[in-house]
Residue frames relative to the residue before (quaternion, step in Angstrom):
aa qw qx qy qz dx dy dz
M 1.0000 0.0000 0.0000 0.0000 0.00 0.00 0.00
T 0.2241 -0.7733 0.5750 0.1455 3.52 -1.07 0.65
R 0.6635 -0.5362 0.3345 0.4005 3.56 -1.15 0.32
N 0.6766 0.5313 -0.3003 0.4121 3.61 1.11 -0.43
E 0.5519 0.6432 -0.3783 0.3724 3.55 1.30 -0.13
H 0.3223 -0.7241 0.5795 0.1898 3.59 -1.01 0.82
I 0.0992 -0.7973 0.5953 -0.0043 3.52 -0.64 1.26
V 0.0801 -0.7623 0.6421 0.0123 3.55 -1.01 0.97
I 0.1087 -0.7442 0.6572 0.0489 3.54 -0.91 1.03
R 0.1856 0.7957 -0.5506 0.1710 3.60 -0.69 1.08
S 0.5762 -0.5321 0.4489 0.4281 3.57 -1.27 0.16
A 0.5257 -0.6190 0.4829 0.3276 3.58 -1.20 0.69
R 0.2369 -0.7356 0.6206 0.1328 3.50 -1.23 0.66
T 0.7087 -0.4527 0.3412 0.4201 3.51 -1.34 0.27
A 0.6384 0.5529 -0.3027 0.4419 3.52 1.11 -0.82
D 0.6524 0.5347 -0.3196 0.4317 3.61 1.21 -0.37
E 0.4138 0.7693 -0.4277 0.2323 3.59 1.26 -0.26
Q 0.6861 0.4652 -0.2953 0.4750 3.58 0.92 -0.89
D 0.6483 0.5082 -0.3191 0.4687 3.63 0.98 -0.84
I 0.6277 0.5216 -0.3316 0.4732 3.63 1.03 -0.68
A 0.6490 0.5340 -0.2971 0.4532 3.53 1.03 -0.95
V 0.6305 0.5170 -0.3031 0.4933 3.58 1.05 -0.89
L 0.6613 0.5104 -0.3030 0.4587 3.62 0.90 -0.94
G 0.6114 0.5558 -0.3183 0.4647 3.55 1.08 -0.80
V 0.6494 0.5077 -0.2978 0.4814 3.59 0.93 -0.90
L 0.6695 0.4846 -0.3040 0.4738 3.58 0.88 -0.96
D 0.6799 0.4913 -0.2797 0.4670 3.63 1.04 -0.72
G 0.6981 -0.4710 0.2858 0.4573 3.57 1.17 -0.09
G 0.3353 -0.8150 0.4222 0.2126 3.56 1.27 -0.28
H 0.4114 0.7325 -0.4675 0.2749 3.59 1.10 0.42
N 0.8042 0.0052 0.0361 0.5933 3.52 0.87 -0.95
M 0.2279 -0.7637 0.5921 0.1192 3.62 -1.04 0.65
P 0.5232 -0.5999 0.5015 0.3389 3.59 -1.17 0.68
K 0.0335 -0.7996 0.5994 -0.0137 3.53 -1.01 0.86
G 0.6850 0.4331 -0.3525 0.4679 3.58 -1.22 0.32
R 0.7398 -0.2618 0.2202 0.5793 3.58 -0.82 -0.89
V 0.1321 -0.8058 0.5772 0.0027 3.51 -0.69 1.24
M 0.1196 -0.7588 0.6360 0.0728 3.51 -0.95 1.01
V 0.1832 -0.7947 0.5764 0.0523 3.56 -1.07 0.90
A 0.2608 -0.7281 0.6165 0.1474 3.53 -1.32 0.57
E 0.1049 -0.7641 0.6351 0.0424 3.52 -0.80 1.05
V 0.1012 -0.7546 0.6456 0.0598 3.50 -1.14 0.83
D 0.8227 -0.0880 -0.0046 0.5616 3.56 -0.58 1.23
G 0.7352 -0.4441 0.2265 0.4592 3.62 0.96 0.95
R 0.6768 0.4721 -0.2979 0.4800 3.65 1.15 0.05
L 0.4464 -0.7054 0.4846 0.2612 3.60 -0.75 1.00
R 0.1195 -0.8313 0.5427 -0.0070 3.55 -0.70 1.20
A 0.7956 -0.0040 0.0330 0.6049 3.58 1.13 -0.65
A 0.0580 -0.7660 0.6396 0.0279 3.47 -1.40 0.47
V 0.0565 -0.7824 0.6198 0.0212 3.55 -1.13 0.75
G 0.2437 -0.7882 0.5522 0.1201 3.58 -0.84 0.97
S 0.6219 -0.5513 0.4112 0.3744 3.51 -1.23 0.31
N 0.5721 0.5558 -0.3813 0.4673 3.56 1.36 -0.11
G 0.5881 -0.6058 0.3542 0.4021 3.62 1.32 0.06
V 0.5650 0.6036 -0.4007 0.3948 3.62 1.13 -0.16
A 0.0907 -0.7818 0.6163 0.0267 3.52 -0.98 0.93
I 0.0327 -0.7672 0.6398 0.0303 3.52 -1.06 0.78
S 0.0114 0.7954 -0.6054 0.0276 3.59 -1.09 0.58
D 0.6091 -0.5525 0.4388 0.3622 3.50 -1.37 0.31
P 0.3311 -0.7781 0.4940 0.2020 3.59 -0.41 1.19
F 0.6535 0.5099 -0.3108 0.4652 3.63 1.20 -0.23
W 0.6710 0.4373 -0.2342 0.5512 3.55 1.41 0.09
P 0.4297 -0.6790 0.4992 0.3242 3.67 -0.85 0.70
S 0.0758 0.8744 -0.4646 0.1175 3.58 0.09 1.30
A 0.3587 0.7487 -0.4928 0.2605 3.64 1.20 0.14
D 0.6650 0.4836 -0.3075 0.4789 3.62 0.94 -0.75
L 0.6191 0.5375 -0.3420 0.4592 3.56 1.08 -0.59
V 0.6529 0.4998 -0.3062 0.4798 3.55 0.99 -0.90
S 0.6276 0.5116 -0.3478 0.4727 3.63 0.98 -0.74
M 0.6700 0.4984 -0.3204 0.4472 3.63 0.84 -0.76
L 0.6455 0.5143 -0.3080 0.4732 3.55 1.10 -0.81
R 0.6178 0.5492 -0.3485 0.4418 3.54 0.95 -0.80
V 0.6514 0.5249 -0.3025 0.4569 3.57 0.96 -0.90
Q 0.6832 0.4892 -0.2650 0.4729 3.52 0.97 -1.01
T 0.6308 0.5283 -0.3297 0.4629 3.61 1.06 -0.69
E 0.6610 0.4828 -0.3123 0.4820 3.53 0.91 -0.91
Q 0.6444 0.5032 -0.3395 0.4650 3.66 0.91 -0.76
A 0.6650 0.5027 -0.3229 0.4480 3.62 0.87 -0.85
L 0.6531 0.4894 -0.3162 0.4838 3.57 1.04 -0.70
A 0.6429 0.5136 -0.3340 0.4597 3.59 0.97 -0.70
D 0.6370 0.5456 -0.3053 0.4510 3.59 1.13 -0.72
R 0.6935 0.4401 -0.2723 0.5012 3.55 1.15 -0.65
A 0.5154 0.6426 -0.4302 0.3693 3.68 1.15 -0.32
P 0.5717 -0.5637 0.4443 0.3974 3.69 -1.11 0.49
R 0.3534 -0.7498 0.5249 0.1933 3.49 -1.04 0.78
F 0.6668 0.4628 -0.3434 0.4726 3.58 1.10 0.31
A 0.3617 -0.7094 0.5420 0.2686 3.54 -1.06 0.55
R 0.4452 -0.6936 0.4965 0.2725 3.54 -1.07 0.67
R 0.3265 -0.7656 0.5313 0.1583 3.49 -0.74 0.99
P 0.4944 -0.6269 0.5001 0.3353 3.54 -1.06 0.59
A 0.5700 -0.5776 0.4276 0.3983 3.62 -1.09 0.61
M 0.4429 -0.6553 0.5454 0.2774 3.55 -1.16 0.66
R 0.1296 -0.7734 0.6193 0.0383 3.53 -0.98 0.91
F 0.1780 -0.7734 0.5961 0.1220 3.56 -0.93 0.84
A 0.4762 -0.6468 0.5201 0.2904 3.56 -1.08 0.76
G 0.4904 -0.6677 0.4928 0.2663 3.50 -1.04 0.89
V 0.3442 -0.7579 0.5184 0.1960 3.53 -0.99 0.82
């Protein structure tokens, strides 16, 4: 990546399905990101994607390790934001008299 590139990290949209599929084929086609999928665009072109299932795919012809790292951070943050914000308390028990 160079300093002049415009990078966008965002949630995948329905319109991205074909680009993600192509990216998956370029990456070897073994696993695909599923669940909540975050994508990285560089200069308007999809270069990497990470799913909440932990699977990352990227363009093997593009230096994308940093993009995958950024996506992993964003995916973890998005999942943390969706987690319940309260702790479950154990049931109260009263001693018999």
